[in-house]
LUMBARO-55670 format. One line per 3 residues: number of its first residue (from 1); their letters; for each residue x, y, z negated of C-alpha. Coordinates in pm, 1 decimal. Layout:
% residues N
NUM = a = X Y Z | ...
% end
This chain:
% residues 154
1 = mrp = 1980.4 1343.9 1239.6 | 1584.8 1240.9 1244.5 | 1316.3 1472.5 1326.3
4 = pts = 1087.5 1507.9 1041.4 | 792.4 1263.8 1028.1 | 524.1 1473.9 1107.6
7 = vwq = 694.2 1489.1 1466.7 | 795.7 1132.5 1468.4 | 501.4 997.4 1369.0
10 = gys = 241.9 1198.2 1590.8 | 379.2 1043.7 1929.1 | 461.3 715.0 1817.2
13 = gyw = 67.8 647.1 1628.4 | 312.3 463.6 1313.6 | 170.0 641.1 1012.2
16 = qsa = 217.5 369.5 819.5 | 520.7 405.8 683.2 | 474.1 758.8 555.5
19 = fir = 165.0 638.8 358.1 | 392.4 384.2 170.4 | 624.4 714.7 77.8
22 = eyl = 415.0 884.1 -10.6 | 219.6 657.5 -191.9 | 471.9 415.0 -366.0
25 = lpi = 404.1 457.7 -681.8 | 36.3 367.9 -676.0 | 69.5 96.2 -475.8
28 = gha = 404.3 -48.8 -701.0 | 176.8 -41.1 -969.7 | -68.8 -192.5 -836.0
31 = awq = 180.4 -498.4 -778.4 | 281.8 -542.1 -1066.8 | -32.4 -436.0 -1238.5
34 = gyl = -202.4 -715.7 -988.4 | 103.1 -1024.3 -1072.8 | 80.5 -943.9 -1447.4
37 = tqw = -327.7 -1029.9 -1458.2 | -352.9 -1265.3 -1166.3 | 36.4 -1401.9 -1053.1
40 = rgl = 153.1 -1361.4 -677.8 | -57.6 -1166.5 -436.9 | -89.7 -867.6 -172.8
43 = vsc = -185.8 -543.5 -233.3 | -421.7 -394.9 10.7 | -498.8 -22.5 89.6
46 = dvd = -767.0 99.2 258.3 | -688.6 462.6 432.8 | -877.0 721.9 563.0
49 = vvd = -714.0 786.3 826.1 | -783.9 1108.3 1059.7 | -598.8 1250.3 1323.3
52 = vst = -245.8 1197.6 1224.1 | -48.5 1408.4 1491.3 | -163.7 1690.2 1256.4
55 = ldw = -152.4 1492.5 915.1 | 131.2 1672.4 652.8 | 200.8 1332.8 471.4
58 = hid = 374.8 1561.5 143.1 | 86.2 1791.4 138.5 | -275.4 1683.6 252.4
61 = lve = -460.9 1480.1 58.7 | -554.8 1129.3 190.0 | -851.5 889.0 71.0
64 = ygi = -754.2 557.7 -21.3 | -918.8 233.5 -193.7 | -654.7 18.6 -331.6
67 = qyi = -648.1 -368.0 -398.2 | -486.8 -630.5 -497.1 | -544.5 -966.7 -339.6
70 = pka = -405.1 -1259.8 -569.3 | -241.7 -1568.7 -355.0 | -510.1 -1811.4 -392.4
73 = eiq = -730.8 -1474.5 -196.4 | -499.5 -1382.9 102.0 | -569.2 -1629.8 331.8
76 = dyl = -919.6 -1558.3 347.5 | -898.9 -1144.6 338.9 | -652.3 -1207.5 682.2
79 = evh = -847.0 -1407.0 853.5 | -1196.4 -1186.2 769.5 | -933.8 -898.3 1007.0
82 = nld = -883.2 -1148.7 1253.1 | -491.7 -1208.6 1248.0 | -316.2 -1452.4 1408.1
85 = mdf = -305.8 -1765.0 1251.5 | 17.2 -1828.3 1280.0 | 139.6 -1477.1 1090.1
88 = vhr = -133.8 -1581.6 827.6 | 76.7 -1916.5 767.8 | 404.8 -1672.5 757.6
91 = lme = 277.2 -1473.7 519.5 | 139.0 -1764.7 268.6 | 482.8 -1857.1 304.4
94 = aam = 620.4 -1494.7 212.1 | 320.3 -1434.9 -112.2 | 522.8 -1777.7 -233.5
97 = tyq = 930.3 -1643.6 -220.6 | 852.3 -1284.4 -253.0 | 1025.9 -1159.0 -562.9
100 = pgq = 771.5 -938.0 -745.8 | 986.7 -782.2 -1027.7 | 1120.2 -629.6 -740.2
103 = dil = 976.7 -621.8 -374.2 | 589.6 -589.7 -267.1 | 357.5 -734.7 -15.3
106 = vai = 161.5 -478.6 111.3 | -137.0 -466.3 348.6 | -229.9 -85.4 498.0
109 = lgn = -578.3 -106.4 710.0 | -669.5 221.1 915.4 | -843.3 302.9 1216.9
112 = gqv = -958.4 -77.5 1273.7 | -585.7 -189.2 1191.3 | -404.7 -392.1 1015.6
115 = din = -48.7 -344.2 880.2 | 162.2 -563.9 664.6 | 468.3 -478.7 460.8
118 = wlq = 738.1 -697.8 267.7 | 840.3 -363.0 71.0 | 1217.1 -488.0 -17.6
121 = nla = 1533.5 -301.9 -224.0 | 1324.9 -50.1 -364.4 | 1467.1 276.1 -478.5
124 = isp = 1185.4 211.4 -740.0 | 1065.6 -163.6 -875.1 | 696.2 -263.1 -925.6
127 = pdc = 720.2 -292.2 -1300.3 | 920.5 69.1 -1308.3 | 611.9 207.8 -1108.7
130 = yhe = 340.5 84.6 -1322.2 | 531.4 189.8 -1629.0 | 614.3 558.7 -1460.6
133 = mrs = 195.9 578.1 -1367.0 | 118.0 470.3 -1747.0 | 341.9 696.9 -1866.2
136 = rhs = 238.0 966.2 -1701.6 | -169.8 861.9 -1709.0 | -289.8 1229.1 -1693.5
139 = efa = -135.3 1347.4 -1352.7 | -294.7 1000.5 -1199.1 | -629.5 985.4 -1357.3
142 = lap = -837.0 1245.1 -1094.0 | -1189.9 1356.2 -1219.0 | -1432.6 1224.2 -947.2
145 = ssg = -1518.4 1552.3 -843.4 | -1133.6 1733.9 -792.4 | -1124.8 1494.4 -450.7
148 = grc = -842.2 1327.4 -524.6 | -683.0 1089.9 -359.4 | -731.8 791.6 -485.8
151 = kdg = -1117.1 593.2 -441.6 | -1126.0 276.5 -647.8 | -953.2 427.8 -939.2
154 = c = -606.8 311.5 -881.7
% end
């Protein structure tokens, strides 16, 4: 049996998978909306992470900004973050071959780090995330004064 996320995340310092798990619906929504309007690309989440060793991902609100980076802009976006050019070229290849209706390319930025993930075999597809968030819009449309999770109006 695996220990709770709050335990093992605190020891390894790797919090990105917990963020993806808790915010998959808006990430998938951004991925599909971006694909529909700008074709292939990468979802970027800029996360305001504080002390991950004390964070309860199921309860605590985590502020983040989310944006879709179209394929034509991915290389410039990644170069700004000083990623190795070999890695950038491999990611550009992935941007041409991933399945937008099933997969998500996502960059998680936080604590001065960039973590890139190619999410596959998801429990809910990007189109389903998109439709779910649209049908339940009132649950996700937080008022500016509510201290909501998403800074950029995901």
